[in-house]
VEXVEXRO-599882 format. One record per residue: residue in three letters; x, y, z of N, C-alpha, C in turn. Coordinates in steps of 0.05 Angstrom, whole numbers. Last residue first. Layout:
<pts>
residu,n_X,n_Y,n_Z,ca_X,ca_Y,ca_Z,c_X,c_Y,c_Z
ALA,X,Y,Z,X,Y,Z,X,Y,Z $
...
</pts>
This chain:
<pts>
residu,n_X,n_Y,n_Z,ca_X,ca_Y,ca_Z,c_X,c_Y,c_Z
GLU,345,88,488,365,75,505,380,54,489 $
GLN,305,108,458,332,118,452,353,105,469 $
ILE,258,88,477,267,78,451,295,88,444 $
PHE,256,116,527,258,87,526,269,78,499 $
ALA,251,169,513,274,161,530,278,131,528 $
LYS,203,168,486,228,174,471,252,166,487 $
TRP,168,157,529,170,138,506,196,143,491 $
GLU,175,201,562,181,175,572,185,154,550 $
ALA,157,241,527,184,242,538,193,215,548 $
MET,104,225,517,123,225,495,152,226,505 $
ALA,81,233,568,81,206,556,102,204,534 $
LYS,89,289,573,102,270,592,103,242,580 $
LYS,58,308,531,87,314,532,101,295,551 $
TYR,8,289,546,20,280,521,50,285,521 $
SER,0,317,593,1,288,594,13,276,569 $
SER,-1,370,576,21,362,593,23,331,594 $
THR,-18,373,506,-25,374,534,0,364,550 $
THR,-15,416,448,-5,393,463,-12,396,493 $
ASP,-30,461,422,-51,442,427,-41,417,443 $
ARG,15,491,413,-5,503,431,-27,483,438 $
GLU,43,458,377,53,461,404,31,472,423 $
HIS,2,417,336,14,443,342,21,445,371 $
ILE,21,353,319,3,368,335,16,395,341 $
SER,30,316,257,39,331,280,17,346,294 $
ASP,25,254,237,10,278,235,15,295,260 $
LYS,43,201,233,62,223,228,47,249,222 $
LEU,16,157,249,6,171,225,24,193,216 $
VAL,53,144,291,46,125,270,36,139,245 $
GLU,63,189,324,83,169,320,78,150,296 $
THR,17,222,323,43,233,316,63,212,309 $
GLN,-27,186,333,-29,207,312,-1,216,303 $
ILE,-9,159,377,-12,144,352,-13,164,329 $
VAL,-13,202,413,13,190,408,12,174,382 $
SER,-67,211,412,-50,232,403,-22,221,397 $
LEU,-85,165,436,-92,169,408,-75,192,396 $
LEU,-63,172,489,-56,150,472,-61,155,443 $
THR,-91,219,505,-62,219,504,-52,196,485 $
ALA,-145,204,503,-135,225,485,-105,224,483 $
VAL,-174,170,532,-154,157,516,-141,178,497 $
CYS,-209,202,560,-196,181,575,-174,166,559 $
LYS,-233,237,524,-212,247,542,-196,225,555 $
PRO,-239,216,457,-249,214,484,-227,222,504 $
TYR,-223,261,404,-216,238,420,-230,238,447 $
THR,-273,281,355,-252,287,375,-247,262,392 $
LEU,-283,269,285,-290,265,313,-267,273,331 $
HIS,-289,267,228,-281,291,243,-290,290,272 $
LEU,-294,222,200,-319,233,210,-314,258,227 $
THR,-240,213,187,-260,215,165,-286,228,175 $
TYR,-215,211,238,-208,232,218,-230,235,197 $
TYR,-239,168,263,-237,194,276,-232,216,256 $
TYR,-230,129,224,-258,139,228,-258,165,244 $
ALA,-175,122,230,-186,130,204,-214,141,207 $
MET,-172,102,282,-161,128,276,-172,139,249 $
LEU,-196,52,273,-209,71,291,-199,99,285 $
TYR,-158,29,240,-185,34,229,-200,54,247 $
LEU,-117,26,276,-113,43,252,-140,49,240 $
LEU,-138,-11,311,-135,16,320,-129,36,297 $
GLY,-138,-59,278,-163,-47,288,-160,-18,297 $
GLN,-99,-91,260,-102,-65,247,-125,-49,258 $
CYS,-106,-137,290,-81,-122,294,-83,-94,282 $
LEU,-150,-161,268,-154,-146,292,-130,-128,298 $
ASP,-148,-193,224,-141,-165,220,-145,-148,245 $
GLU,-167,-241,240,-139,-240,233,-129,-211,229 $
LYS,-221,-233,244,-205,-231,268,-175,-230,263 $
ALA,-246,-191,191,-236,-217,201,-219,-213,226 $
PHE,-299,-144,203,-275,-153,189,-264,-177,203 $
THR,-358,-103,192,-344,-125,205,-318,-131,189 $
THR,-389,-39,205,-378,-60,188,-364,-81,204 $
ILE,-422,-13,244,-416,-1,217,-408,-23,198 $
PRO,-471,-12,294,-449,-27,281,-446,-18,252 $
THR,-489,41,335,-492,30,309,-468,14,299 $
THR,-486,74,378,-502,49,382,-504,33,356 $
GLY,-423,98,364,-447,102,380,-461,76,385 $
ILE,-400,54,318,-399,82,326,-425,88,340 $
ALA,-361,-5,308,-386,9,315,-380,38,322 $
MET,-337,-61,277,-332,-33,281,-358,-19,286 $
ILE,-322,-125,299,-344,-107,291,-335,-78,297 $
CYS,-289,-185,281,-289,-159,293,-311,-142,282 $
HIS,-301,-255,296,-297,-233,278,-298,-207,294 $
SER,-297,-292,339,-295,-302,311,-291,-280,291 $
GLY,-299,-264,386,-284,-289,385,-280,-300,357 $
ASP,-321,-215,381,-338,-236,392,-324,-264,392 $
PHE,-304,-149,393,-294,-175,384,-309,-197,398 $
LEU,-311,-83,372,-322,-105,387,-311,-131,376 $
LEU,-283,-19,375,-281,-46,364,-294,-65,383 $
VAL,-312,46,367,-303,24,384,-302,-2,368 $
PRO,-319,117,364,-316,91,351,-304,71,370 $
SER,-361,150,416,-337,147,398,-335,120,385 $
PHE,-397,157,454,-407,155,427,-385,150,407 $
LEU,-400,122,517,-386,139,498,-398,136,470 $
SER,-427,86,548,-429,114,556,-413,133,538 $
ARG,-469,32,528,-442,44,527,-445,75,532 $
ARG,-518,10,521,-510,17,548,-483,32,550 $
GLN,-519,-1,467,-540,16,478,-532,26,506 $
LEU,-477,-37,463,-474,-11,451,-495,8,462 $
TYR,-499,-82,489,-475,-69,499,-473,-41,489 $
ILE,-542,-94,455,-548,-85,483,-523,-71,494 $
ALA,-513,-110,410,-532,-87,408,-538,-76,436 $
PRO,-484,-155,426,-470,-130,420,-488,-106,419 $
ASP,-499,-194,481,-510,-183,457,-497,-157,450 $
GLU,-464,-248,509,-468,-219,509,-478,-209,481 $
ALA,-448,-299,517,-477,-294,515,-484,-264,513 $
PRO,-391,-295,515,-406,-314,498,-435,-308,495 $
GLN,-372,-224,515,-374,-250,528,-392,-269,511 $
LEU,-332,-185,473,-358,-194,481,-357,-221,494 $
VAL,-286,-138,487,-288,-166,480,-314,-177,491 $
HIS,-277,-75,461,-292,-91,481,-294,-119,470 $
LEU,-233,-21,453,-239,-49,447,-256,-61,469 $
LEU,-233,35,467,-221,25,442,-232,-2,434 $
ALA,-254,42,516,-260,63,496,-250,55,468 $
GLU,-232,3,545,-259,-3,535,-268,19,516 $
SER,-186,24,566,-184,9,541,-211,2,529 $
ALA,-201,45,615,-200,63,592,-198,48,566 $
HIS,-249,4,650,-222,11,643,-221,28,617 $
GLY,-313,28,656,-293,12,669,-265,21,662 $
LEU,-360,52,639,-342,41,619,-322,22,632 $
LYS,-385,73,682,-398,51,669,-380,37,649 $
LYS,-351,117,693,-352,94,711,-365,69,698 $
PRO,-310,141,640,-336,140,654,-338,115,670 $
PRO,-239,144,656,-261,137,638,-287,139,654 $
ALA,-204,203,680,-213,175,683,-235,170,664 $
THR,-153,242,653,-182,240,657,-190,210,659 $
PRO,-100,240,639,-107,248,667,-137,244,674 $
SER,-79,183,603,-93,209,603,-100,215,632 $
PRO,-19,144,590,-43,151,605,-53,180,601 $
PHE,6,99,559,4,127,550,-20,140,564 $
LEU,0,52,587,27,60,579,28,89,570 $
THR,-55,50,592,-39,51,616,-11,60,610 $
PRO,-73,45,540,-80,69,555,-65,72,581 $
LEU,-47,-7,526,-39,18,514,-48,43,530 $
ALA,-69,-54,546,-46,-42,560,-40,-13,551 $
ARG,-107,-70,510,-115,-64,537,-94,-49,553 $
PHE,-75,-80,465,-94,-58,464,-103,-50,492 $
LEU,-47,-126,484,-33,-101,477,-51,-77,477 $
ALA,-87,-163,491,-70,-155,514,-56,-129,508 $
ILE,-104,-167,437,-122,-158,458,-107,-148,482 $
ASN,-57,-186,412,-68,-160,405,-87,-149,426 $
TYR,-52,-237,436,-31,-218,438,-41,-190,433 $
GLU,-99,-262,420,-95,-257,448,-73,-236,453 $
VAL,-87,-265,364,-110,-250,374,-107,-243,403 $
ARG,-42,-298,362,-41,-271,352,-63,-253,363 $
ASN,-36,-334,425,-39,-332,396,-40,-303,388 $
GLN,13,-344,476,-10,-328,466,-11,-330,435 $
ASN,58,-369,494,33,-385,493,9,-368,486 $
MET,86,-306,514,89,-335,510,62,-349,512 $
PRO,93,-251,516,71,-263,501,74,-292,496 $
PRO,105,-227,583,116,-239,558,94,-254,543 $
LYS,58,-176,601,73,-200,607,85,-211,581 $
LEU,54,-105,615,50,-129,598,67,-152,607 $
VAL,72,-72,654,43,-71,647,35,-95,630 $
LYS,124,-62,667,109,-83,682,79,-81,678 $
LYS,155,-31,636,138,-17,655,121,-37,672 $
TRP,178,-71,605,195,-54,621,179,-40,643 $
LEU,132,-90,578,147,-108,596,164,-92,615 $
GLY,120,-44,549,101,-55,568,114,-74,588 $
TYR,164,-42,516,159,-20,534,140,-28,556 $
PHE,157,-88,486,180,-86,504,177,-64,525 $
GLN,110,-72,460,111,-97,475,134,-97,495 $
VAL,126,-26,433,107,-24,456,107,-49,473 $
VAL,154,-49,391,169,-35,411,152,-31,437 $
SER,111,-71,363,133,-88,371,149,-75,393 $
CYS,79,-26,351,69,-47,369,91,-65,380 $
PHE,113,0,315,105,13,340,96,-8,360 $
ASP,115,-36,273,139,-30,287,133,-18,314 $
GLU,61,-34,258,72,-59,266,98,-55,282 $
TRP,58,20,243,41,10,265,52,-16,276 $
ARG,92,22,200,99,37,224,83,27,248 $
ALA,62,-10,164,89,-19,173,97,-4,198 $
LYS,17,22,159,14,-4,170,41,-15,180 $
VAL,41,66,134,29,70,161,25,43,174 $
GLU,58,45,84,77,55,103,66,57,131 $
THR,9,31,61,29,10,65,49,20,86 $
ILE,-14,82,59,-27,61,74,-7,38,80 $
PHE,23,113,27,18,120,55,6,96,70 $
LYS,33,111,-26,47,91,-9,40,93,20 $
ASN,10,155,-49,-3,129,-52,10,107,-36 $
ASN,21,209,-1,23,196,-27,10,168,-27 $
LYS,-25,252,36,-2,234,34,-2,221,6 $
ASP,-62,286,63,-48,294,39,-22,278,35 $
LEU,-95,273,103,-68,279,111,-51,287,87 $
ILE,-141,263,72,-141,284,92,-113,292,100 $
ARG,-124,218,42,-130,243,29,-129,266,48 $
GLN,-116,179,82,-94,187,65,-99,214,52 $
LEU,-169,176,99,-148,184,118,-124,194,102 $
GLU,-192,154,53,-199,181,62,-179,193,82 $
ASP,-169,104,54,-163,122,32,-169,151,39 $
MET,-194,84,100,-165,88,100,-156,106,77 $
VAL,-246,83,80,-240,101,103,-210,105,105 $
ASN,-241,46,40,-248,73,33,-242,93,55 $
HIS,-230,0,69,-209,10,51,-215,39,42 $
LEU,-277,-8,98,-253,0,112,-232,12,93 $
GLU,-339,19,83,-318,1,74,-292,10,85 $
LYS,-370,60,98,-374,35,114,-354,13,105 $
PHE,-362,100,63,-345,100,87,-351,76,106 $
CYS,-402,95,27,-376,84,19,-357,83,43 $
PRO,-447,122,44,-444,94,52,-417,82,45 $
TYR,-461,179,60,-437,170,46,-431,141,54 $
ALA,-507,183,89,-505,199,65,-482,190,47 $
GLU,-496,149,131,-520,144,115,-518,159,88 $
LEU,-452,174,152,-449,148,140,-473,140,123 $
ILE,-476,219,172,-457,223,151,-453,196,137 $
LYS,-507,195,211,-521,209,189,-502,213,166 $
THR,-467,178,246,-483,158,232,-499,170,209 $
PRO,-447,226,267,-431,211,248,-448,190,233 $
PRO,-497,279,268,-485,255,279,-469,240,258 $
THR,-489,347,259,-497,323,245,-483,298,257 $
GLN,-506,389,313,-485,376,298,-496,351,284 $
LYS,-545,408,345,-535,426,324,-514,413,306 $
PRO,-556,369,382,-576,374,362,-566,392,339 $
SER,-498,327,391,-513,352,397,-533,357,375 $
SER,-460,274,420,-477,285,399,-491,310,409 $
ARG,-393,276,442,-421,273,449,-437,286,427 $
THR,-332,264,459,-348,262,434,-376,256,442 $
GLY,-285,310,491,-302,286,490,-319,286,465 $
ALA,-222,333,461,-247,336,476,-263,311,475 $
GLU,-175,334,433,-176,317,457,-202,321,473 $
GLY,-181,331,360,-172,343,386,-177,324,409 $
PRO,-153,302,301,-174,305,320,-163,317,346 $
GLY,-107,343,260,-118,319,271,-139,324,292 $
ALA,-88,385,231,-70,373,250,-82,348,263 $
LYS,-122,413,199,-112,388,188,-95,373,208 $
ASP,-169,436,249,-152,440,227,-141,413,218 $
PRO,-210,419,283,-205,448,281,-186,454,257 $
LEU,-258,371,264,-230,377,266,-225,407,264 $
THR,-319,382,300,-304,372,277,-275,380,281 $
SER,-339,364,368,-332,382,346,-319,368,323 $
TYR,-392,361,414,-369,349,403,-363,363,376 $
ASP,-429,399,426,-416,386,448,-393,368,439 $
GLU,-446,464,401,-442,435,397,-426,424,421 $
GLU,-458,518,400,-474,501,418,-469,471,414 $
LYS,-431,528,336,-444,540,360,-460,518,374 $
HIS,-409,511,288,-400,499,313,-413,510,338 $
LEU,-426,539,244,-427,510,244,-423,497,271 $
HIS,-416,593,259,-444,584,254,-446,553,255 $
ALA,-361,593,262,-376,598,287,-405,588,283 $
TRP,-350,585,207,-340,566,227,-356,568,253 $
LEU,-373,632,186,-383,606,178,-375,584,199 $
GLN,-341,672,210,-370,671,215,-382,644,209 $
LYS,-291,659,188,-295,660,217,-325,657,224 $
ARG,-301,666,133,-292,640,144,-298,638,173 $
ARG,-314,721,133,-333,702,124,-327,674,134 $
LEU,-266,744,151,-290,746,168,-312,726,160 $
PHE,-233,730,106,-227,722,134,-252,722,152 $
ASN,-235,745,55,-256,727,64,-251,717,93 $
GLU,-191,776,46,-217,790,43,-240,772,53 $
PRO,-149,742,47,-155,757,71,-182,771,70 $
GLY,-163,678,14,-155,706,14,-163,720,40 $
PRO,-218,633,-3,-189,640,0,-186,671,3 $
PHE,-261,593,10,-263,622,12,-234,633,17 $
LEU,-245,540,3,-271,549,-9,-272,580,-10 $
ASP,-197,537,31,-198,530,2,-223,541,-12 $
ARG,-213,552,81,-194,569,67,-193,563,37 $
LEU,-247,509,93,-258,536,90,-239,555,76 $
ASP,-209,468,96,-230,467,75,-242,495,70 $
ASP,-182,484,141,-168,484,116,-187,483,92 $
ARG,-221,476,179,-212,504,174,-197,505,147 $
SER,-266,427,151,-245,436,170,-238,465,163 $
LEU,-331,401,146,-311,420,136,-292,427,158 $
THR,-374,371,161,-348,358,161,-325,376,153 $
HIS,-420,399,154,-411,395,182,-384,381,183 $
ILE,-430,395,100,-420,420,110,-409,418,138 $
LEU,-452,345,90,-423,349,85,-413,375,98 $
VAL,-507,356,101,-491,336,116,-462,342,114 $
GLU,-524,395,66,-529,399,94,-513,379,111 $
ASP,-470,395,15,-498,395,24,-500,398,54 $
ILE,-431,418,-35,-431,413,-6,-460,417,4 $
ASN,-416,429,-88,-433,405,-82,-432,398,-52 $
ALA,-394,477,-98,-375,456,-90,-390,430,-83 $
ALA,-438,508,-106,-421,503,-129,-401,480,-124 $
ASN,-458,511,-54,-473,495,-74,-455,489,-99 $
LEU,-419,544,-32,-422,517,-22,-437,500,-42 $
VAL,-428,591,-61,-402,578,-62,-404,549,-53 $
SER,-481,602,-46,-475,597,-74,-448,583,-77 $
VAL,-475,611,10,-491,588,0,-485,582,-29 $
THR,-446,659,8,-435,635,21,-449,610,11 $
VAL,-483,693,-16,-456,688,-28,-444,663,-18 $
ASP,-527,694,18,-530,682,-9,-503,676,-21 $
ASN,-511,673,86,-518,692,66,-517,679,38 $
LEU,-543,627,132,-520,635,116,-528,654,94 $
GLY,-589,612,157,-571,630,172,-547,639,156 $
ASP,-594,546,133,-607,569,145,-586,586,159 $
MET,-586,503,99,-564,521,105,-575,548,115 $
</pts>
C-alpha cells in the first residue's frame, strides 16, 4: 500500500483489506470505511491513488459496471489475481451470492433474478422475430435456442462501437462456440478482449476471463450463462466492453433491477430502451 498515509493504512488493515482486495473497493466501500464529510478528501485521494493510469476500472459506485473497455494495466490488479486470492469466486454459486451482496438484495434475489431472466428471454424471442433478427425456434433444442438468442442480443440492443476486427460479431464478446478441432486455450490467447466470456464445446460450458478458464458448468445451464457473466462483471468490478455495453446495461436495469444514474446513461442505451419499452407495451 505504498503512497498511502499511516491513518489510511491502519483503517484498511483493521478491515482486513490487503493489496489485492483494495483494488475492488467501490466508492460506497470507501464511504463505509471513511465516513463523514471530514474524510471527503481522504476518500477522493484514495480513489485517485487506486485508479491513476489504469485502462480498465473498478465500479465507480453501486450502480453497476460502466461502459468503458476492459484492458489490464500494470497499476491495476488483474481479475485473475483476485481469483487466485479468493478462489471461492471460481464457484458460480459464490459469484451469484456476491452479486446479491453487492446489490444489497434479500435472500430471494437469485430465484427472482433467474425468473426475470427467463421472462426477459421469452419476450426477447418475440422482439427478435418482430425485428427480423431471430427466426421461429422450430426444430431447435434448448441449447441451439440459447445460442441463437445470445448471438442476436447485441443486434437487438446495439452499441455504437464496433467490436474489434479479430473478434468478428459483437456476440463473440459474450459467447464463442468452439469448433470440433478448436483448442479453447489457443482461442483465448488470440482473443482481443480481456472481459469474461462463455465458451461452449458442444458438451459443456466454460467460463473464462482473459486467457484463463475459470470454471465449467453443464450445457443444460447455458441459458443462465449471461447471468453468470454479469455476476463476474460485478464481483471482479469490471467494466463492460464497448461493443456490448448497451446490451449489458439493459440486462443490468431490466433483469438485475440495478438502476443507472441519468448522467451515466448513453444515447444508445436510451434509444434501445425506448424501442424495447414501446414493444413490450404494445
